[in-house]
GUSE-239299 format. One record per residue (C-alpha): residue number from 1; residue in one letter; y, x, z. Coordinates in nm, 3 decimals. Example, Ala and Ser with C-alpha at 12.3 -4.5 7.8 and 13.67 -1.06 7.14 Angstrom:
% GUSE-239299
SITE|1|A|-0.450|1.230|0.780 .
SITE|2|S|-0.106|1.367|0.714 .
//
This chain:
% GUSE-239299
SITE|1|M|1.029|-2.034|1.763 .
SITE|2|I|0.762|-2.281|1.920 .
SITE|3|T|0.911|-2.357|2.265 .
SITE|4|S|0.751|-2.471|2.567 .
SITE|5|A|0.897|-2.805|2.484 .
SITE|6|S|0.763|-2.837|2.175 .
SITE|7|T|0.426|-2.722|2.260 .
SITE|8|S|0.385|-3.016|2.499 .
SITE|9|T|0.298|-3.268|2.262 .
SITE|10|P|-0.111|-3.240|2.182 .
SITE|11|V|0.003|-3.177|1.779 .
SITE|12|A|0.201|-2.910|1.875 .
SITE|13|R|-0.116|-2.807|2.093 .
SITE|14|R|-0.334|-2.841|1.797 .
SITE|15|N|-0.135|-2.675|1.587 .
SITE|16|A|-0.082|-2.358|1.806 .
SITE|17|I|-0.470|-2.317|1.857 .
SITE|18|A|-0.509|-2.341|1.484 .
SITE|19|L|-0.252|-2.069|1.443 .
SITE|20|G|-0.366|-1.858|1.713 .
SITE|21|A|-0.706|-1.878|1.522 .
SITE|22|I|-0.565|-1.803|1.189 .
SITE|23|V|-0.398|-1.476|1.374 .
SITE|24|V|-0.725|-1.342|1.495 .
SITE|25|A|-0.876|-1.419|1.155 .
SITE|26|A|-0.606|-1.189|1.040 .
SITE|27|A|-0.644|-0.899|1.257 .
SITE|28|A|-1.024|-0.956|1.214 .
SITE|29|L|-0.993|-0.879|0.858 .
SITE|30|R|-0.717|-0.595|0.909 .
SITE|31|F|-0.898|-0.412|1.194 .
SITE|32|Y|-1.248|-0.445|1.043 .
SITE|33|Y|-1.352|-0.097|0.847 .
SITE|34|I|-0.980|0.023|0.872 .
SITE|35|D|-1.156|0.357|0.888 .
SITE|36|G|-1.426|0.336|0.665 .
SITE|37|Q|-1.236|0.480|0.381 .
SITE|38|S|-1.093|0.835|0.411 .
SITE|39|Y|-0.709|0.907|0.335 .
SITE|40|W|-0.570|0.909|-0.055 .
SITE|41|L|-0.284|1.106|-0.154 .
SITE|42|D|-0.013|0.909|-0.071 .
SITE|43|E|-0.116|0.833|0.308 .
SITE|44|S|-0.152|1.234|0.288 .
SITE|45|F|0.174|1.245|0.267 .
SITE|46|T|0.233|1.022|0.553 .
SITE|47|V|0.016|1.221|0.787 .
SITE|48|S|0.188|1.540|0.696 .
SITE|49|I|0.500|1.377|0.767 .
SITE|50|V|0.429|1.216|1.146 .
SITE|51|S|0.216|1.537|1.247 .
SITE|52|G|0.561|1.748|1.283 .
SITE|53|S|0.841|1.688|1.505 .
SITE|54|L|1.109|1.375|1.497 .
SITE|55|G|1.330|1.669|1.327 .
SITE|56|H|1.066|1.753|1.068 .
SITE|57|V|1.024|1.345|0.987 .
SITE|58|L|1.397|1.302|0.912 .
SITE|59|S|1.412|1.617|0.707 .
SITE|60|S|1.081|1.558|0.509 .
SITE|61|V|1.141|1.220|0.377 .
SITE|62|P|1.438|1.280|0.155 .
SITE|63|D|1.207|1.542|-0.091 .
SITE|64|T|0.864|1.408|-0.038 .
SITE|65|E|0.882|0.994|-0.042 .
SITE|66|S|1.067|0.716|-0.271 .
SITE|67|T|1.181|0.500|0.040 .
SITE|68|P|1.379|0.540|0.328 .
SITE|69|H|1.332|0.640|0.702 .
SITE|70|L|1.198|0.364|0.881 .
SITE|71|Y|0.853|0.331|0.866 .
SITE|72|Y|0.793|0.693|0.936 .
SITE|73|I|1.007|0.690|1.220 .
SITE|74|V|0.796|0.390|1.381 .
SITE|75|A|0.486|0.612|1.220 .
SITE|76|W|0.557|0.910|1.421 .
SITE|77|L|0.634|0.721|1.768 .
SITE|78|W|0.297|0.541|1.714 .
SITE|79|A|0.112|0.832|1.631 .
SITE|80|Q|0.257|1.033|1.937 .
SITE|81|V|0.027|0.732|2.118 .
SITE|82|F|-0.273|0.635|1.867 .
SITE|83|G|-0.285|1.007|1.691 .
SITE|84|T|-0.310|1.082|1.310 .
SITE|85|G|-0.666|0.966|1.269 .
SITE|86|A|-0.734|0.706|0.983 .
SITE|87|A|-0.800|0.424|1.242 .
SITE|88|G|-0.508|0.536|1.464 .
SITE|89|L|-0.263|0.529|1.207 .
SITE|90|R|-0.351|0.282|1.003 .
SITE|91|S|-0.372|0.057|1.310 .
SITE|92|L|0.002|0.045|1.263 .
SITE|93|S|0.010|-0.143|0.938 .
SITE|94|A|-0.286|-0.354|1.065 .
SITE|95|V|-0.074|-0.486|1.342 .
SITE|96|I|0.230|-0.509|1.119 .
SITE|97|G|-0.003|-0.684|0.871 .
SITE|98|V|-0.102|-0.935|1.151 .
SITE|99|A|0.232|-0.991|1.278 .
SITE|100|T|0.329|-1.135|0.931 .
SITE|101|V|0.081|-1.443|0.982 .
SITE|102|P|0.298|-1.588|1.246 .
SITE|103|V|0.628|-1.519|1.065 .
SITE|104|A|0.460|-1.705|0.762 .
SITE|105|Y|0.409|-2.028|0.963 .
SITE|106|L|0.750|-2.006|1.095 .
SITE|107|A|0.899|-1.997|0.740 .
SITE|108|A|0.654|-2.235|0.605 .
SITE|109|R|0.708|-2.469|0.906 .
SITE|110|E|1.134|-2.436|0.866 .
SITE|111|I|1.112|-2.530|0.511 .
SITE|112|W|0.869|-2.809|0.533 .
SITE|113|S|0.642|-2.844|0.828 .
SITE|114|A|0.406|-2.695|1.062 .
SITE|115|R|0.100|-2.855|0.865 .
SITE|116|A|0.230|-2.636|0.575 .
SITE|117|G|0.307|-2.335|0.809 .
SITE|118|L|-0.025|-2.334|0.888 .
SITE|119|F|-0.164|-2.348|0.543 .
SITE|120|A|0.088|-2.038|0.450 .
SITE|121|A|-0.053|-1.866|0.717 .
SITE|122|T|-0.382|-1.876|0.623 .
SITE|123|L|-0.322|-1.781|0.264 .
SITE|124|V|-0.139|-1.472|0.417 .
SITE|125|A|-0.397|-1.414|0.639 .
SITE|126|V|-0.671|-1.389|0.396 .
SITE|127|N|-0.514|-1.211|0.098 .
SITE|128|P|-0.713|-0.897|0.007 .
SITE|129|Y|-0.392|-0.733|-0.133 .
SITE|130|L|-0.196|-0.794|0.176 .
SITE|131|I|-0.516|-0.694|0.342 .
SITE|132|W|-0.571|-0.343|0.163 .
SITE|133|Y|-0.204|-0.236|0.312 .
SITE|134|S|-0.219|-0.381|0.614 .
SITE|135|Q|-0.491|-0.084|0.607 .
SITE|136|E|-0.307|0.196|0.466 .
SITE|137|A|-0.067|0.442|0.624 .
SITE|138|R|0.245|0.353|0.420 .
SITE|139|A|0.551|0.152|0.435 .
SITE|140|Y|0.420|-0.197|0.223 .
SITE|141|A|0.296|-0.384|0.533 .
SITE|142|L|0.623|-0.343|0.683 .
SITE|143|L|0.814|-0.421|0.396 .
SITE|144|V|0.635|-0.737|0.383 .
SITE|145|L|0.682|-0.833|0.734 .
SITE|146|L|1.050|-0.774|0.727 .
SITE|147|S|1.084|-0.929|0.406 .
SITE|148|L|0.964|-1.269|0.513 .
SITE|149|T|1.152|-1.270|0.813 .
SITE|150|T|1.452|-1.260|0.645 .
SITE|151|V|1.314|-1.576|0.426 .
SITE|152|W|1.268|-1.733|0.773 .
SITE|153|L|1.556|-1.640|0.947 .
SITE|154|L|1.775|-1.783|0.652 .
SITE|155|A|1.581|-2.111|0.683 .
SITE|156|A|1.628|-2.116|1.048 .
SITE|157|K|2.006|-2.049|0.953 .
SITE|158|R|1.995|-1.751|1.199 .
SITE|159|Y|2.222|-1.558|0.987 .
SITE|160|W|2.326|-1.259|1.214 .
SITE|161|W|1.922|-1.217|1.311 .
SITE|162|W|1.897|-1.226|0.921 .
SITE|163|S|2.142|-0.962|0.870 .
SITE|164|L|1.967|-0.716|1.127 .
SITE|165|A|1.647|-0.767|0.977 .
SITE|166|A|1.765|-0.739|0.614 .
SITE|167|V|1.870|-0.358|0.752 .
SITE|168|A|1.576|-0.300|0.853 .
SITE|169|A|1.377|-0.415|0.529 .
SITE|170|L|1.610|-0.171|0.317 .
SITE|171|A|1.568|0.102|0.546 .
SITE|172|T|1.193|0.064|0.492 .
SITE|173|H|1.194|-0.007|0.083 .
SITE|174|Y|1.439|-0.005|-0.174 .
SITE|175|F|1.266|-0.308|-0.341 .
SITE|176|A|1.359|-0.529|-0.048 .
SITE|177|A|1.695|-0.542|-0.207 .
SITE|178|F|1.541|-0.769|-0.469 .
SITE|179|V|1.429|-1.006|-0.239 .
SITE|180|L|1.799|-0.960|0.003 .
SITE|181|V|1.976|-1.006|-0.352 .
SITE|182|P|1.895|-1.360|-0.403 .
SITE|183|E|1.922|-1.444|-0.026 .
SITE|184|A|2.290|-1.329|-0.017 .
SITE|185|V|2.382|-1.527|-0.348 .
SITE|186|W|2.240|-1.785|-0.085 .
SITE|187|L|2.473|-1.713|0.185 .
SITE|188|L|2.792|-1.665|-0.045 .
SITE|189|R|2.717|-2.064|-0.167 .
SITE|190|R|2.763|-2.158|0.196 .
SITE|191|R|3.047|-1.912|0.252 .
SITE|192|E|2.888|-1.738|0.478 .
SITE|193|W|2.972|-1.370|0.387 .
SITE|194|R|3.053|-1.191|0.724 .
SITE|195|P|2.634|-1.143|0.801 .
SITE|196|L|2.640|-0.987|0.448 .
SITE|197|V|2.840|-0.693|0.579 .
SITE|198|P|2.592|-0.494|0.776 .
SITE|199|P|2.328|-0.475|0.513 .
SITE|200|L|2.572|-0.408|0.233 .
SITE|201|V|2.698|-0.107|0.420 .
SITE|202|A|2.341|0.005|0.519 .
SITE|203|G|2.315|-0.023|0.123 .
SITE|204|V|2.583|0.169|0.012 .
SITE|205|A|2.505|0.420|0.310 .
SITE|206|L|2.115|0.475|0.150 .
SITE|207|L|2.243|0.521|-0.189 .
SITE|208|P|2.255|0.891|-0.197 .
SITE|209|L|1.934|0.917|-0.023 .
SITE|210|A|1.773|0.704|-0.313 .
SITE|211|L|1.982|0.898|-0.590 .
SITE|212|H|1.846|1.241|-0.410 .
SITE|213|Q|1.483|1.123|-0.435 .
SITE|214|R|1.487|0.983|-0.768 .
SITE|215|A|1.604|1.299|-0.859 .
SITE|216|S|1.306|1.477|-0.711 .
SITE|217|G|1.052|1.278|-0.962 .
SITE|218|S|0.855|1.139|-0.713 .
SITE|219|T|0.812|0.820|-0.884 .
SITE|220|S|0.805|0.986|-1.236 .
SITE|221|F|0.402|0.856|-1.234 .
SITE|222|I|0.498|0.506|-1.273 .
SITE|223|A|0.622|0.566|-1.651 .
SITE|224|D|0.262|0.732|-1.733 .
SITE|225|I|0.100|0.406|-1.678 .
SITE|226|S|0.100|0.148|-1.905 .
SITE|227|F|0.371|-0.164|-1.871 .
SITE|228|R|0.169|-0.434|-1.980 .
SITE|229|Y|-0.135|-0.312|-1.775 .
SITE|230|R|0.132|-0.325|-1.462 .
SITE|231|L|0.294|-0.668|-1.562 .
SITE|232|E|-0.117|-0.805|-1.599 .
SITE|233|S|-0.205|-0.632|-1.279 .
SITE|234|L|0.095|-0.855|-1.070 .
SITE|235|V|-0.107|-1.170|-1.137 .
SITE|236|K|-0.476|-0.996|-1.108 .
SITE|237|T|-0.386|-0.788|-0.750 .
SITE|238|Y|-0.256|-1.131|-0.605 .
SITE|239|V|-0.620|-1.303|-0.629 .
SITE|240|S|-0.834|-0.980|-0.626 .
SITE|241|G|-0.703|-0.692|-0.435 .
SITE|242|E|-0.617|-0.328|-0.545 .
SITE|243|F|-0.927|-0.253|-0.742 .
SITE|244|G|-1.020|-0.661|-0.877 .
SITE|245|T|-1.404|-0.777|-0.819 .
SITE|246|P|-1.672|-0.746|-1.007 .
SITE|247|T|-1.784|-1.109|-0.970 .
SITE|248|P|-1.702|-1.276|-1.289 .
SITE|249|A|-1.430|-1.527|-1.292 .
SITE|250|I|-1.363|-1.586|-0.909 .
SITE|251|G|-1.008|-1.408|-0.931 .
SITE|252|A|-0.932|-1.665|-1.209 .
SITE|253|L|-1.092|-1.929|-0.988 .
SITE|254|A|-0.847|-1.862|-0.697 .
SITE|255|A|-0.560|-1.771|-0.967 .
SITE|256|L|-0.626|-2.132|-1.096 .
SITE|257|A|-0.622|-2.257|-0.703 .
SITE|258|T|-0.273|-2.079|-0.586 .
SITE|259|A|-0.087|-2.214|-0.909 .
SITE|260|A|-0.233|-2.587|-0.863 .
SITE|261|G|-0.071|-2.540|-0.481 .
SITE|262|V|0.251|-2.452|-0.607 .
SITE|263|V|0.268|-2.697|-0.870 .
SITE|264|T|0.212|-2.939|-0.619 .
SITE|265|A|0.471|-2.822|-0.397 .
SITE|266|L|0.737|-2.822|-0.720 .
SITE|267|V|0.619|-3.229|-0.729 .
SITE|268|R|0.636|-3.335|-0.359 .
SITE|269|T|0.891|-3.126|-0.234 .
SITE|270|P|1.088|-2.983|-0.536 .
SITE|271|R|1.416|-2.837|-0.420 .
SITE|272|P|1.291|-2.619|-0.130 .
SITE|273|A|0.944|-2.541|-0.315 .
SITE|274|A|1.217|-2.441|-0.620 .
SITE|275|T|1.422|-2.262|-0.375 .
SITE|276|V|1.168|-2.012|-0.199 .
SITE|277|L|0.987|-1.990|-0.593 .
SITE|278|G|1.289|-1.878|-0.758 .
SITE|279|L|1.298|-1.619|-0.470 .
SITE|280|A|0.938|-1.462|-0.553 .
SITE|281|A|1.075|-1.500|-0.899 .
SITE|282|A|1.366|-1.297|-0.815 .
SITE|283|A|1.164|-1.025|-0.625 .
SITE|284|V|0.950|-0.981|-0.944 .
SITE|285|G|1.166|-1.054|-1.213 .
SITE|286|I|1.447|-0.806|-1.104 .
SITE|287|P|1.238|-0.532|-1.133 .
SITE|288|V|1.041|-0.619|-1.495 .
SITE|289|I|1.434|-0.663|-1.637 .
SITE|290|L|1.543|-0.315|-1.477 .
SITE|291|A|1.196|-0.168|-1.620 .
SITE|292|L|1.264|-0.318|-1.980 .
SITE|293|A|1.652|-0.152|-1.949 .
SITE|294|G|1.473|0.194|-1.869 .
SITE|295|V|1.488|0.185|-1.489 .
SITE|296|D|1.154|0.148|-1.451 .
SITE|297|Y|0.976|0.141|-1.063 .
SITE|298|L|0.753|-0.175|-1.149 .
SITE|299|L|0.452|-0.181|-0.949 .
SITE|300|P|0.262|-0.428|-0.782 .
SITE|301|R|0.285|-0.307|-0.408 .
SITE|302|N|0.654|-0.248|-0.443 .
SITE|303|V|0.651|-0.648|-0.506 .
SITE|304|L|0.403|-0.678|-0.228 .
SITE|305|P|0.704|-0.942|-0.056 .
SITE|306|A|0.673|-1.159|-0.356 .
SITE|307|Y|0.302|-1.217|-0.284 .
SITE|308|A|0.381|-1.345|0.062 .
SITE|309|I|0.659|-1.586|-0.031 .
SITE|310|V|0.441|-1.749|-0.329 .
SITE|311|A|0.166|-1.769|-0.021 .
SITE|312|L|0.482|-2.005|0.149 .
SITE|313|V|0.504|-2.223|-0.152 .
SITE|314|A|0.123|-2.267|-0.242 .
SITE|315|G|0.074|-2.326|0.117 .
SITE|316|A|0.319|-2.620|0.123 .
SITE|317|G|0.143|-2.748|-0.187 .
SITE|318|M|-0.174|-2.756|-0.042 .
SITE|319|A|-0.059|-2.891|0.268 .
SITE|320|A|0.065|-3.232|0.069 .
SITE|321|D|-0.218|-3.387|0.048 .
SITE|322|R|-0.659|-3.365|0.108 .
SITE|323|A|-0.697|-3.237|-0.243 .
SITE|324|G|-0.518|-2.950|-0.088 .
SITE|325|W|-0.815|-2.813|0.148 .
SITE|326|V|-1.024|-2.789|-0.167 .
SITE|327|L|-0.773|-2.552|-0.296 .
SITE|328|A|-0.707|-2.381|-0.003 .
SITE|329|A|-1.079|-2.341|0.055 .
SITE|330|V|-1.150|-2.218|-0.290 .
SITE|331|V|-0.849|-1.905|-0.226 .
SITE|332|V|-0.989|-1.847|0.111 .
SITE|333|A|-1.388|-1.806|0.002 .
SITE|334|V|-1.258|-1.588|-0.309 .
SITE|335|S|-1.057|-1.391|-0.079 .
SITE|336|L|-1.320|-1.295|0.179 .
SITE|337|V|-1.586|-1.247|-0.087 .
SITE|338|V|-1.327|-0.982|-0.234 .
SITE|339|T|-1.253|-0.842|0.084 .
SITE|340|I|-1.598|-0.800|0.190 .
SITE|341|E|-1.695|-0.632|-0.144 .
SITE|342|V|-1.420|-0.365|-0.077 .
SITE|343|T|-1.655|-0.296|0.214 .
SITE|344|R|-1.946|-0.242|0.041 .
SITE|345|D|-1.853|-0.130|-0.298 .
SITE|346|R|-1.747|0.233|-0.350 .
SITE|347|D|-1.559|0.168|-0.693 .
SITE|348|L|-1.348|-0.068|-0.505 .
SITE|349|Q|-1.226|0.161|-0.255 .
SITE|350|R|-0.991|0.504|-0.258 .
SITE|351|A|-1.105|0.792|-0.348 .
SITE|352|D|-1.287|0.964|-0.137 .
SITE|353|W|-1.188|1.305|-0.014 .
SITE|354|R|-1.353|1.291|0.323 .
SITE|355|G|-1.701|1.282|0.151 .
SITE|356|L|-1.555|1.533|-0.090 .
SITE|357|A|-1.481|1.783|0.198 .
SITE|358|Q|-1.891|1.712|0.351 .
SITE|359|A|-1.999|1.787|-0.001 .
SITE|360|L|-1.806|2.143|0.010 .
SITE|361|G|-1.909|2.224|0.342 .
SITE|362|P|-1.766|2.515|0.579 .
SITE|363|A|-1.708|2.858|0.407 .
SITE|364|K|-1.975|3.107|0.458 .
SITE|365|A|-1.793|3.344|0.241 .
SITE|366|P|-1.444|3.417|0.083 .
SITE|367|R|-1.442|3.125|-0.167 .
SITE|368|V|-1.197|2.952|-0.423 .
SITE|369|V|-1.136|2.599|-0.448 .
SITE|370|I|-0.973|2.445|-0.755 .
SITE|371|V|-0.874|2.116|-0.788 .
SITE|372|T|-0.766|1.964|-1.078 .
SITE|373|P|-0.508|1.773|-1.045 .
SITE|374|G|-0.322|1.993|-0.837 .
SITE|375|F|-0.179|1.725|-0.640 .
SITE|376|D|-0.509|1.608|-0.511 .
SITE|377|A|-0.548|1.926|-0.282 .
SITE|378|Q|-0.329|1.746|-0.066 .
SITE|379|P|-0.549|1.438|0.094 .
SITE|380|L|-0.867|1.739|0.059 .
SITE|381|L|-0.663|1.951|0.325 .
SITE|382|L|-0.623|1.681|0.529 .
SITE|383|Y|-1.019|1.728|0.607 .
SITE|384|T|-1.084|2.064|0.490 .
SITE|385|G|-0.826|2.224|0.615 .
SITE|386|G|-0.735|2.623|0.635 .
SITE|387|M|-0.672|2.693|0.244 .
SITE|388|G|-0.406|2.903|0.110 .
SITE|389|P|-0.303|2.999|-0.257 .
SITE|390|V|-0.460|3.287|-0.430 .
SITE|391|P|-0.232|3.594|-0.423 .
SITE|392|P|-0.135|3.651|-0.747 .
SITE|393|E|-0.341|3.985|-0.775 .
SITE|394|G|-0.595|3.760|-0.702 .
SITE|395|A|-0.918|3.756|-0.450 .
SITE|396|A|-1.262|3.909|-0.400 .
SITE|397|V|-1.496|3.650|-0.380 .
SITE|398|T|-1.874|3.530|-0.433 .
SITE|399|E|-1.804|3.122|-0.457 .
SITE|400|I|-1.582|2.939|-0.662 .
SITE|401|D|-1.562|2.544|-0.607 .
SITE|402|V|-1.413|2.363|-0.894 .
SITE|403|I|-1.317|2.027|-0.817 .
SITE|404|G|-1.204|1.756|-1.088 .
SITE|405|S|-1.088|1.418|-0.929 .
SITE|406|Q|-1.066|1.082|-1.206 .
SITE|407|R|-1.240|0.732|-1.173 .
SITE|408|P|-1.472|0.795|-1.300 .
SITE|409|P|-1.531|1.155|-1.328 .
SITE|410|H|-1.609|1.251|-1.676 .
SITE|411|Y|-1.567|1.604|-1.773 .
SITE|412|A|-1.725|1.872|-2.002 .
SITE|413|P|-1.864|2.145|-1.779 .
SITE|414|P|-1.617|2.450|-1.807 .
SITE|415|P|-1.730|2.781|-1.872 .
SITE|416|P|-1.845|2.948|-1.561 .
SITE|417|P|-1.595|3.278|-1.458 .
SITE|418|A|-1.731|3.615|-1.535 .
SITE|419|G|-2.010|3.701|-1.344 .
SITE|420|F|-2.061|3.379|-1.166 .
SITE|421|T|-2.325|3.143|-1.219 .
SITE|422|A|-2.325|2.774|-1.181 .
SITE|423|V|-2.547|2.680|-0.904 .
SITE|424|E|-2.465|2.302|-0.803 .
SITE|425|Q|-2.305|2.008|-0.941 .
SITE|426|R|-2.199|1.677|-0.729 .
SITE|427|R|-2.071|1.376|-0.909 .
SITE|428|D|-1.902|1.081|-0.696 .
SITE|429|I|-1.722|0.772|-0.801 .
SITE|430|S|-1.361|0.964|-0.766 .
SITE|431|W|-1.457|1.337|-0.815 .
SITE|432|E|-1.676|1.577|-0.992 .
SITE|433|L|-1.790|1.950|-0.806 .
SITE|434|I|-1.915|2.198|-0.971 .
SITE|435|R|-2.017|2.525|-0.742 .
SITE|436|Y|-2.050|2.893|-0.866 .
SITE|437|R|-2.162|3.202|-0.698 .
SITE|438|A|-2.165|3.553|-0.775 .
SITE|439|S|-2.444|3.799|-0.648 .
SITE|440|A|-2.138|4.019|-0.527 .
SITE|441|P|-1.785|3.985|-0.415 .
SITE|442|A|-1.606|3.964|-0.771 .
SITE|443|T|-1.244|3.997|-0.791 .
SITE|444|V|-1.091|3.686|-0.959 .
SITE|445|A|-0.728|3.629|-1.029 .
SITE|446|P|-0.501|3.310|-1.112 .
SITE|447|A|-0.496|3.319|-1.468 .
SITE|448|A|-0.857|3.341|-1.524 .
SITE|449|L|-0.990|3.044|-1.233 .
SITE|450|A|-0.757|2.799|-1.417 .
SITE|451|Q|-0.962|2.839|-1.752 .
SITE|452|S|-1.234|2.693|-1.525 .
SITE|453|K|-1.070|2.392|-1.410 .
SITE|454|L|-1.197|2.043|-1.462 .
SITE|455|G|-0.965|1.843|-1.668 .
SITE|456|T|-0.654|1.896|-1.834 .
SITE|457|D|-0.398|1.915|-1.600 .
SITE|458|A|-0.208|2.177|-1.388 .
SITE|459|P|-0.459|2.298|-1.104 .
SITE|460|E|-0.424|2.401|-0.752 .
SITE|461|I|-0.580|2.724|-0.690 .
SITE|462|L|-0.670|2.798|-0.301 .
SITE|463|I|-0.855|3.031|-0.105 .
SITE|464|Q|-1.059|2.978|0.224 .
SITE|465|N|-1.229|3.229|0.457 .
SITE|466|P|-1.483|3.172|0.699 .
SITE|467|G|-1.395|2.999|0.982 .
SITE|468|G|-1.152|2.765|0.760 .
SITE|469|S|-0.837|3.021|0.775 .
SITE|470|P|-0.655|3.066|0.427 .
//
């Protein structure tokens, strides 16, 4: 850390001021528009978990999540103060994302120089993919912070503090192991085996939870996504964010500038640059090898720490000479364009369940809501509430609202239920709504209602009474 002695020189003071400015910029990018998008599916599970008691948190995570408990415990504590609204709960990730910036500085400063630290901190501050997950109520921002902290502490030879950070990282996300394993090898080569004991014990203790969560099938969706697409996304998301950018070529431009920074670091400081880059390569490469072997959990967001580690190397290369300023300016400019586009372009945003709830409006009479695929009823319920399953014998209603969620929506209209007529159809970027009404209450059963779903997946069929009660 920066000590009072180190800040007594003019250069150190300038570095401290520059880092402060970078941190302020990082905070502005992460807190601006933090509630502009509605919660999406995964975040809706976080809200459900932290809305109960601490005991509810501890009992829910094994059956609904694919990560350990630490983030959810911290989020539960945070929610007691700031609530479970989008801005309140997501602000935890934003604060964590901001804290990652000075940690990037400290890591790069320890490995290279304070100048390299400032460039690395800048790249982390503006990276659109890191910003995205600093605005999401999930564990990824904490995973990045703790993983990068282990890099810093290892470089600073603070091995027992590294051990503590390693345990916390494992308790946040299992993919932290792919950063910790090569770090552990590094420690073993230096015969520093004692700090490895706590994270090893933590890993063994977490194994039953990991096996239980694997058996729950919560990650089965990963196999439905093309492996090739996921591999390509590993690079694309780093420079152009979660859903890319509509502006031609700027993603490739940022990728080339980043690669030039990495190459420069390898040329100018081959040993530390290769070591740190190898750490990032392991964080991605090990999951890729496991996926090829049939243990497939590879997603770009699961390897987010690698992106921050690459930023360290690229920052060191950019700090090496004046040409690095140009490279850094290119990456910063592209990152800002992408981040601004996310706030303005609905195509680049999360599914708008808040907007769908507004389109549905309050129930004026008993109504049925059919959501396809069924799991997307979870985030919708955050904004509508008061819905429950249609009883097996059916229910008498005058309105049926059929919802399909797909990006972009494109469905063949289903046949209207007997006695009902289509009165409204709305289409948004991430959902489609068809509203049917009958002139008098008609009893409809779940089997018949399922025929009116939008899409081919299994639907969730819900009933809502006036006032929002199920």
